[in-house]
Short mmCIF file of the C-alpha atoms (twelve columns), coordinates in Angstrom:
data_MODEL
# 
_entry.id   MODEL 
# 
loop_
_atom_site.group_PDB 
_atom_site.id 
_atom_site.type_symbol 
_atom_site.label_atom_id 
_atom_site.label_alt_id 
_atom_site.label_comp_id 
_atom_site.label_asym_id 
_atom_site.label_seq_id 
_atom_site.Cartn_x 
_atom_site.Cartn_y 
_atom_site.Cartn_z 
_atom_site.pdbx_PDB_model_num 
ATOM 1   C CA . MET A 1   0.000   0.000  0.000   1 
ATOM 2   C CA . ASP A 2   1.201   3.514  -0.824  1 
ATOM 3   C CA . ARG A 3   2.509   5.137  2.347   1 
ATOM 4   C CA . GLU A 4   2.550   8.705  1.015   1 
ATOM 5   C CA . PRO A 5   -1.020  9.645  2.075   1 
ATOM 6   C CA . ALA A 6   -0.345  8.413  5.613   1 
ATOM 7   C CA . LEU A 7   2.972   10.259 5.792   1 
ATOM 8   C CA . ARG A 8   1.379   13.475 4.546   1 
ATOM 9   C CA . LEU A 9   -1.521  13.290 6.999   1 
ATOM 10  C CA . LEU A 10  0.738   12.496 9.953   1 
ATOM 11  C CA . GLN A 11  2.801   15.564 9.137   1 
ATOM 12  C CA . GLU A 12  -0.341  17.661 8.881   1 
ATOM 13  C CA . ALA A 13  -1.241  16.357 12.352  1 
ATOM 14  C CA . GLY A 14  2.042   17.647 13.761  1 
ATOM 15  C CA . MET A 15  4.716   14.993 13.228  1 
ATOM 16  C CA . SER A 16  7.981   15.812 11.514  1 
ATOM 17  C CA . GLY A 17  8.797   14.009 8.274   1 
ATOM 18  C CA . TYR A 18  11.223  11.676 10.039  1 
ATOM 19  C CA . GLU A 19  8.748   10.974 12.858  1 
ATOM 20  C CA . ALA A 20  6.039   10.070 10.354  1 
ATOM 21  C CA . LYS A 21  8.362   7.744  8.449   1 
ATOM 22  C CA . ALA A 22  9.577   6.029  11.612  1 
ATOM 23  C CA . TYR A 23  6.046   5.573  12.968  1 
ATOM 24  C CA . VAL A 24  4.764   4.092  9.696   1 
ATOM 25  C CA . ALA A 25  7.742   1.721  9.570   1 
ATOM 26  C CA . LEU A 26  7.020   0.532  13.133  1 
ATOM 27  C CA . LEU A 27  3.305   0.206  12.419  1 
ATOM 28  C CA . ALA A 28  3.906   -1.875 9.290   1 
ATOM 29  C CA . HIS A 29  6.218   -4.274 11.132  1 
ATOM 30  C CA . SER A 30  4.778   -7.263 12.942  1 
ATOM 31  C CA . SER A 31  7.318   -7.266 15.776  1 
ATOM 32  C CA . GLN A 32  9.645   -5.030 17.748  1 
ATOM 33  C CA . MET A 33  12.320  -3.101 15.836  1 
ATOM 34  C CA . ASN A 34  15.619  -1.643 16.933  1 
ATOM 35  C CA . GLY A 35  16.959  1.668  15.705  1 
ATOM 36  C CA . TYR A 36  18.984  0.158  12.886  1 
ATOM 37  C CA . GLU A 37  15.955  -1.738 11.590  1 
ATOM 38  C CA . VAL A 38  13.761  1.375  11.754  1 
ATOM 39  C CA . ALA A 39  16.340  3.398  9.856   1 
ATOM 40  C CA . LYS A 40  16.617  0.717  7.189   1 
ATOM 41  C CA . ALA A 41  12.846  0.302  6.799   1 
ATOM 42  C CA . SER A 42  11.918  3.985  6.945   1 
ATOM 43  C CA . GLY A 43  14.733  5.840  5.248   1 
ATOM 44  C CA . VAL A 44  15.401  7.938  8.363   1 
ATOM 45  C CA . PRO A 45  19.198  8.524  8.615   1 
ATOM 46  C CA . ARG A 46  20.919  6.318  11.187  1 
ATOM 47  C CA . SER A 47  22.479  9.433  12.697  1 
ATOM 48  C CA . THR A 48  19.057  10.790 13.694  1 
ATOM 49  C CA . VAL A 49  16.911  7.660  14.050  1 
ATOM 50  C CA . TYR A 50  17.270  7.341  17.831  1 
ATOM 51  C CA . GLU A 51  16.456  11.030 18.336  1 
ATOM 52  C CA . THR A 52  13.420  10.551 16.111  1 
ATOM 53  C CA . LEU A 53  12.292  7.465  18.013  1 
ATOM 54  C CA . SER A 54  12.707  9.310  21.324  1 
ATOM 55  C CA . LYS A 55  10.376  12.016 20.032  1 
ATOM 56  C CA . LEU A 56  7.813   9.389  19.046  1 
ATOM 57  C CA . VAL A 57  8.024   7.887  22.533  1 
ATOM 58  C CA . ALA A 58  7.680   11.337 24.114  1 
ATOM 59  C CA . ARG A 59  4.500   12.063 22.153  1 
ATOM 60  C CA . GLY A 60  3.096   8.607  22.995  1 
ATOM 61  C CA . ALA A 61  3.168   7.298  19.442  1 
ATOM 62  C CA . ALA A 62  5.662   4.527  20.220  1 
ATOM 63  C CA . PHE A 63  6.952   2.528  23.185  1 
ATOM 64  C CA . GLU A 64  10.404  1.437  24.260  1 
ATOM 65  C CA . VAL A 65  10.873  -2.249 25.021  1 
ATOM 66  C CA . LYS A 66  14.031  -3.243 26.898  1 
ATOM 67  C CA . GLY A 67  15.322  -6.756 26.477  1 
ATOM 68  C CA . GLU A 68  17.173  -8.875 29.008  1 
ATOM 69  C CA . SER A 69  20.494  -7.709 27.612  1 
ATOM 70  C CA . GLY A 70  19.476  -4.082 27.996  1 
ATOM 71  C CA . ALA A 71  19.032  -3.565 24.265  1 
ATOM 72  C CA . VAL A 72  16.173  -1.203 23.405  1 
ATOM 73  C CA . SER A 73  13.639  -1.854 20.690  1 
ATOM 74  C CA . TYR A 74  10.445  -0.069 19.735  1 
ATOM 75  C CA . VAL A 75  6.809   -0.800 18.916  1 
ATOM 76  C CA . ALA A 76  4.176   1.535  17.489  1 
ATOM 77  C CA . LEU A 77  1.093   2.702  19.319  1 
ATOM 78  C CA . PRO A 78  -1.787  0.955  17.480  1 
ATOM 79  C CA . ALA A 79  -3.240  3.029  14.655  1 
ATOM 80  C CA . GLU A 80  -6.693  3.407  16.219  1 
ATOM 81  C CA . ALA A 81  -5.184  4.577  19.498  1 
ATOM 82  C CA . LEU A 82  -2.958  7.109  17.747  1 
ATOM 83  C CA . VAL A 83  -5.890  8.506  15.781  1 
ATOM 84  C CA . GLY A 84  -7.854  8.909  19.001  1 
ATOM 85  C CA . ARG A 85  -4.921  10.596 20.716  1 
ATOM 86  C CA . LEU A 86  -4.401  13.013 17.820  1 
ATOM 87  C CA . ARG A 87  -8.117  13.770 17.686  1 
ATOM 88  C CA . ARG A 88  -8.137  14.660 21.378  1 
ATOM 89  C CA . GLU A 89  -4.995  16.768 21.098  1 
ATOM 90  C CA . LEU A 90  -6.147  18.661 18.025  1 
ATOM 91  C CA . SER A 91  -9.620  19.171 19.469  1 
ATOM 92  C CA . GLY A 92  -8.113  20.623 22.626  1 
ATOM 93  C CA . THR A 93  -5.885  22.914 20.571  1 
ATOM 94  C CA . ILE A 94  -8.775  24.146 18.451  1 
ATOM 95  C CA . ASP A 95  -10.987 24.664 21.505  1 
ATOM 96  C CA . GLY A 96  -8.199  26.661 23.103  1 
ATOM 97  C CA . LEU A 97  -7.773  28.816 20.008  1 
ATOM 98  C CA . ALA A 98  -11.516 29.422 19.928  1 
ATOM 99  C CA . THR A 99  -11.194 30.901 23.417  1 
ATOM 100 C CA . VAL A 100 -8.031  32.976 23.137  1 
ATOM 101 C CA . LEU A 101 -8.065  34.278 19.548  1 
ATOM 102 C CA . PRO A 102 -11.380 36.189 19.699  1 
ATOM 103 C CA . ALA A 103 -10.096 38.021 22.781  1 
ATOM 104 C CA . LEU A 104 -7.163  39.324 20.699  1 
ATOM 105 C CA . ALA A 105 -9.237  40.445 17.734  1 
ATOM 106 C CA . ARG A 106 -10.127 44.072 17.149  1 
ATOM 107 C CA . LEU A 107 -13.197 45.294 15.316  1 
ATOM 108 C CA . PRO A 108 -12.217 45.992 11.696  1 
ATOM 109 C CA . GLU A 109 -11.878 49.637 10.789  1 
ATOM 110 C CA . THR A 110 -12.516 48.925 7.119   1 
ATOM 111 C CA . ARG A 111 -14.743 46.424 5.353   1 
ATOM 112 C CA . VAL A 112 -13.401 44.122 2.673   1 
ATOM 113 C CA . VAL A 113 -14.654 42.733 -0.627  1 
ATOM 114 C CA . THR A 114 -12.283 40.031 -1.859  1 
ATOM 115 C CA . GLN A 115 -12.366 38.367 -5.255  1 
ATOM 116 C CA . LEU A 116 -11.960 34.591 -5.403  1 
ATOM 117 C CA . GLN A 117 -10.964 32.447 -8.357  1 
ATOM 118 C CA . GLY A 118 -11.270 28.675 -8.731  1 
ATOM 119 C CA . GLY A 119 -13.465 26.016 -7.191  1 
ATOM 120 C CA . THR A 120 -11.192 25.207 -4.253  1 
ATOM 121 C CA . ALA A 121 -10.835 28.828 -3.133  1 
ATOM 122 C CA . VAL A 122 -14.565 29.480 -3.473  1 
ATOM 123 C CA . LEU A 123 -15.781 26.374 -1.654  1 
ATOM 124 C CA . GLU A 124 -13.214 26.659 1.142   1 
ATOM 125 C CA . ARG A 125 -14.231 30.266 1.765   1 
ATOM 126 C CA . ALA A 126 -17.890 29.228 1.712   1 
ATOM 127 C CA . ALA A 127 -17.093 26.673 4.416   1 
ATOM 128 C CA . ASP A 128 -15.224 29.388 6.365   1 
ATOM 129 C CA . VAL A 129 -18.336 31.563 6.339   1 
ATOM 130 C CA . VAL A 130 -20.458 28.756 7.803   1 
ATOM 131 C CA . GLU A 131 -17.797 27.777 10.349  1 
ATOM 132 C CA . GLY A 132 -17.636 31.374 11.614  1 
ATOM 133 C CA . ALA A 133 -21.385 31.725 12.188  1 
ATOM 134 C CA . GLN A 134 -22.707 32.228 15.704  1 
ATOM 135 C CA . VAL A 135 -26.429 32.908 15.196  1 
ATOM 136 C CA . SER A 136 -27.715 32.297 11.668  1 
ATOM 137 C CA . VAL A 137 -26.705 30.990 8.263   1 
ATOM 138 C CA . PHE A 138 -28.584 31.368 4.975   1 
ATOM 139 C CA . VAL A 139 -27.424 29.246 2.052   1 
ATOM 140 C CA . SER A 140 -28.536 29.050 -1.570  1 
ATOM 141 C CA . VAL A 141 -26.656 26.239 -3.267  1 
ATOM 142 C CA . TRP A 142 -26.624 23.630 -6.028  1 
ATOM 143 C CA . PRO A 143 -26.139 19.923 -5.225  1 
ATOM 144 C CA . ASP A 144 -22.562 19.694 -6.514  1 
ATOM 145 C CA . ALA A 145 -21.389 22.506 -4.222  1 
ATOM 146 C CA . ALA A 146 -23.533 21.417 -1.273  1 
ATOM 147 C CA . ALA A 147 -21.232 18.462 -0.551  1 
ATOM 148 C CA . ALA A 148 -18.446 20.842 0.506   1 
ATOM 149 C CA . LEU A 149 -20.790 22.507 3.009   1 
ATOM 150 C CA . ARG A 150 -22.378 19.407 4.552   1 
ATOM 151 C CA . GLY A 151 -19.799 19.065 7.346   1 
ATOM 152 C CA . PRO A 152 -19.636 22.796 8.217   1 
ATOM 153 C CA . ILE A 153 -23.453 22.970 8.273   1 
ATOM 154 C CA . GLU A 154 -23.694 19.954 10.580  1 
ATOM 155 C CA . ARG A 155 -21.188 21.533 12.972  1 
ATOM 156 C CA . ALA A 156 -22.994 24.878 12.863  1 
ATOM 157 C CA . VAL A 157 -26.326 23.249 13.729  1 
ATOM 158 C CA . ALA A 158 -24.646 21.289 16.524  1 
ATOM 159 C CA . ARG A 159 -23.463 24.508 18.171  1 
ATOM 160 C CA . GLY A 160 -26.936 26.044 17.972  1 
ATOM 161 C CA . VAL A 161 -26.768 28.082 14.776  1 
ATOM 162 C CA . ASP A 162 -30.064 28.471 12.878  1 
ATOM 163 C CA . VAL A 163 -29.263 27.224 9.359   1 
ATOM 164 C CA . SER A 164 -31.614 27.615 6.383   1 
ATOM 165 C CA . THR A 165 -30.551 26.103 3.049   1 
ATOM 166 C CA . LEU A 166 -32.241 26.408 -0.328  1 
ATOM 167 C CA . VAL A 167 -31.084 23.712 -2.761  1 
ATOM 168 C CA . PHE A 168 -31.491 23.793 -6.542  1 
ATOM 169 C CA . GLY A 169 -32.059 20.095 -7.152  1 
ATOM 170 C CA . PRO A 170 -32.448 16.828 -5.234  1 
ATOM 171 C CA . ILE A 171 -29.918 16.085 -2.513  1 
ATOM 172 C CA . GLU A 172 -29.675 14.054 0.681   1 
ATOM 173 C CA . GLN A 173 -31.119 15.987 3.610   1 
ATOM 174 C CA . LEU A 174 -28.781 18.595 5.092   1 
ATOM 175 C CA . ALA A 175 -28.719 19.533 8.778   1 
ATOM 176 C CA . GLY A 176 -30.919 22.410 9.827   1 
ATOM 177 C CA . ARG A 177 -33.816 23.558 7.661   1 
ATOM 178 C CA . MET A 178 -33.559 22.578 4.006   1 
ATOM 179 C CA . TYR A 179 -35.840 23.672 1.174   1 
ATOM 180 C CA . VAL A 180 -35.794 22.393 -2.406  1 
ATOM 181 C CA . HIS A 181 -36.261 24.974 -5.172  1 
ATOM 182 C CA . ARG A 182 -39.202 23.639 -7.189  1 
ATOM 183 C CA . PHE A 183 -40.613 26.787 -8.777  1 
ATOM 184 C CA . SER A 184 -38.955 27.209 -11.208 1 
ATOM 185 C CA . THR A 185 -37.053 23.995 -11.921 1 
ATOM 186 C CA . PRO A 186 -33.245 24.015 -11.628 1 
ATOM 187 C CA . GLU A 187 -32.986 23.700 -15.410 1 
ATOM 188 C CA . VAL A 188 -35.072 26.827 -15.914 1 
ATOM 189 C CA . VAL A 189 -33.116 28.743 -13.265 1 
ATOM 190 C CA . LEU A 190 -29.826 27.761 -14.894 1 
ATOM 191 C CA . GLU A 191 -31.119 28.830 -18.301 1 
ATOM 192 C CA . ARG A 192 -32.160 32.216 -16.924 1 
ATOM 193 C CA . LEU A 193 -29.030 32.937 -14.904 1 
ATOM 194 C CA . GLY A 194 -26.495 31.215 -17.120 1 
ATOM 195 C CA . ARG A 195 -24.548 30.168 -13.995 1 
ATOM 196 C CA . ARG A 196 -25.006 28.102 -10.854 1 
ATOM 197 C CA . VAL A 197 -24.996 30.896 -8.305  1 
ATOM 198 C CA . VAL A 198 -24.093 29.986 -4.717  1 
ATOM 199 C CA . THR A 199 -24.780 32.352 -1.814  1 
ATOM 200 C CA . VAL A 200 -23.687 31.781 1.795   1 
ATOM 201 C CA . VAL A 201 -24.369 34.338 4.543   1 
ATOM 202 C CA . ALA A 202 -23.443 34.150 8.234   1 
ATOM 203 C CA . ASP A 203 -24.963 36.384 10.919  1 
ATOM 204 C CA . HIS A 204 -25.738 39.090 8.330   1 
ATOM 205 C CA . ALA A 205 -22.044 39.911 8.729   1 
ATOM 206 C CA . ALA A 206 -20.071 37.790 6.231   1 
ATOM 207 C CA . VAL A 207 -21.080 36.625 2.788   1 
ATOM 208 C CA . LEU A 208 -19.827 34.611 -0.154  1 
ATOM 209 C CA . ILE A 209 -21.468 34.956 -3.570  1 
ATOM 210 C CA . ALA A 210 -20.100 32.799 -6.359  1 
ATOM 211 C CA . ALA A 211 -20.749 31.372 -9.782  1 
ATOM 212 C CA . VAL A 212 -19.821 27.697 -9.533  1 
ATOM 213 C CA . ASP A 213 -19.373 25.807 -12.785 1 
ATOM 214 C CA . PRO A 214 -16.908 23.124 -13.889 1 
ATOM 215 C CA . GLY A 215 -13.728 24.838 -15.071 1 
ATOM 216 C CA . ASP A 216 -15.064 28.342 -14.471 1 
ATOM 217 C CA . THR A 217 -15.712 29.139 -10.827 1 
ATOM 218 C CA . TRP A 218 -15.282 32.560 -9.265  1 
ATOM 219 C CA . GLY A 219 -16.892 34.769 -6.677  1 
ATOM 220 C CA . ILE A 220 -16.526 37.368 -3.934  1 
ATOM 221 C CA . TRP A 221 -16.296 37.289 -0.143  1 
ATOM 222 C CA . SER A 222 -17.140 40.297 2.002   1 
ATOM 223 C CA . ASP A 223 -17.506 41.258 5.651   1 
ATOM 224 C CA . ASP A 224 -19.492 44.363 4.727   1 
ATOM 225 C CA . PRO A 225 -22.818 44.149 6.618   1 
ATOM 226 C CA . ALA A 226 -24.641 45.929 3.800   1 
ATOM 227 C CA . VAL A 227 -23.553 43.322 1.257   1 
ATOM 228 C CA . ALA A 228 -24.354 40.512 3.702   1 
ATOM 229 C CA . LEU A 229 -27.798 41.980 4.445   1 
ATOM 230 C CA . VAL A 230 -28.758 42.163 0.761   1 
ATOM 231 C CA . ALA A 231 -27.568 38.588 0.175   1 
ATOM 232 C CA . ALA A 232 -29.371 37.240 3.254   1 
ATOM 233 C CA . GLU A 233 -32.602 38.952 2.225   1 
ATOM 234 C CA . TYR A 234 -32.266 37.480 -1.264  1 
ATOM 235 C CA . VAL A 235 -32.048 33.947 0.140   1 
ATOM 236 C CA . ARG A 236 -34.807 34.570 2.719   1 
ATOM 237 C CA . HIS A 237 -37.181 35.897 0.076   1 
ATOM 238 C CA . ASP A 238 -36.375 33.064 -2.313  1 
ATOM 239 C CA . ILE A 239 -37.210 30.545 0.427   1 
ATOM 240 C CA . ALA A 240 -40.409 32.446 1.243   1 
ATOM 241 C CA . LEU A 241 -41.444 32.390 -2.422  1 
ATOM 242 C CA . GLN A 242 -40.962 28.630 -2.544  1 
ATOM 243 C CA . LEU A 243 -43.217 28.193 0.494   1 
ATOM 244 C CA . ILE A 244 -45.842 30.521 -0.992  1 
ATOM 245 C CA . ALA A 245 -45.679 28.755 -4.352  1 
ATOM 246 C CA . GLU A 246 -46.174 25.360 -2.707  1 
ATOM 247 C CA . ARG A 247 -49.161 26.644 -0.749  1 
ATOM 248 C CA . ALA A 248 -50.588 28.229 -3.913  1 
ATOM 249 C CA . ARG A 249 -50.257 24.934 -5.753  1 
ATOM 250 C CA . ASP A 250 -51.932 23.083 -2.845  1 
ATOM 251 C CA . THR A 251 -54.877 25.500 -2.863  1 
ATOM 252 C CA . GLY A 252 -55.454 25.395 -6.601  1 
ATOM 253 C CA . LEU A 253 -53.676 28.643 -7.440  1 
ATOM 254 C CA . GLY A 254 -50.855 26.996 -9.347  1 
ATOM 255 C CA . GLY A 255 -52.120 28.433 -12.609 1 
ATOM 256 C CA . PHE A 256 -51.664 31.937 -11.230 1 
ATOM 257 C CA . TRP A 257 -48.097 31.159 -10.217 1 
ATOM 258 C CA . ASP A 258 -47.279 29.620 -13.598 1 
ATOM 259 C CA . THR A 259 -48.984 32.096 -15.938 1 
ATOM 260 C CA . ASP A 260 -49.335 35.504 -14.264 1 
ATOM 261 C CA . PRO A 261 -47.490 37.962 -16.574 1 
ATOM 262 C CA . GLU A 262 -46.103 40.109 -13.750 1 
ATOM 263 C CA . LEU A 263 -44.655 37.098 -11.936 1 
ATOM 264 C CA . GLU A 264 -43.177 35.841 -15.194 1 
ATOM 265 C CA . ARG A 265 -41.613 39.255 -15.857 1 
ATOM 266 C CA . LEU A 266 -39.949 39.208 -12.425 1 
ATOM 267 C CA . ARG A 267 -38.770 35.612 -12.802 1 
ATOM 268 C CA . SER A 268 -37.262 36.477 -16.171 1 
ATOM 269 C CA . ALA A 269 -35.665 39.758 -15.086 1 
ATOM 270 C CA . SER A 270 -32.175 38.241 -15.102 1 
ATOM 271 C CA . ARG A 271 -32.459 37.917 -18.878 1 
ATOM 272 C CA . LEU A 272 -32.349 41.708 -19.083 1 
ATOM 273 C CA . ALA A 273 -28.877 41.808 -17.512 1 
ATOM 274 C CA . ALA A 274 -25.490 41.074 -19.017 1 
ATOM 275 C CA . PRO A 275 -24.218 37.514 -18.470 1 
ATOM 276 C CA . LEU A 276 -22.409 36.974 -15.168 1 
ATOM 277 C CA . ARG A 277 -18.657 37.272 -15.535 1 
ATOM 278 C CA . PRO A 278 -15.723 37.628 -13.155 1 
ATOM 279 C CA . SER A 279 -14.718 41.215 -12.440 1 
ATOM 280 C CA . GLY A 280 -12.356 42.542 -15.102 1 
ATOM 281 C CA . GLU A 281 -13.385 40.033 -17.762 1 
ATOM 282 C CA . ALA A 282 -14.485 41.681 -20.971 1 
# 
């Protein structure tokens, strides 16, 4: 099995490159190993292998075993136990940061509008917006992008945030309140807008608005309350219209919703605008 993913993740969890290599070598071996054997199996230089193993022992990722002759060998902490230990350590670190960092922060003197380019940058910033919410989150999203927000939304709901999500298309239920955009259909919305627009607002204080499409994803992030307020109201009103449309259909007024010329003019208003493009694109 390729060891590179494990080595990379162990380093992301705080181990040095040598520590990760030595731990993986111990874990993959069925019996105790001495320093020479670890160096040979892991690629850690013999000159530093014992220092590396001592660090693994100090962090609880390995154990020393002394033989009758006094020779020292090493065994790895089982994988499941190490994962649990790292989870506890990282959770404690993050909880600590959540306490001390806000106390150091100052209120911003200026508000920011930042341009984002590319799917990774857009979706990571969308997740940041949800993760930073304390009171409320409003999301308007398409199924493909919703997957990146599932975890952040679950965590937000777990800490008591009121999350409302409007989804353009079928998707497995998200945490919080989820509404499916049925009037108009996702195909019609996409035809009218020309892009899959994603909007994420937290606490009426931070907002991401993006056009998410394969190979052409871009957007903006802002902490300007005015921008966040407009975006939140857009999502709130879109959700309200879906609820009204469903009730109208249930009470026999679906024909009005489908054929009224004023409603159709408003639904089609986006056709009067220029196609959505990133800022600066001709």
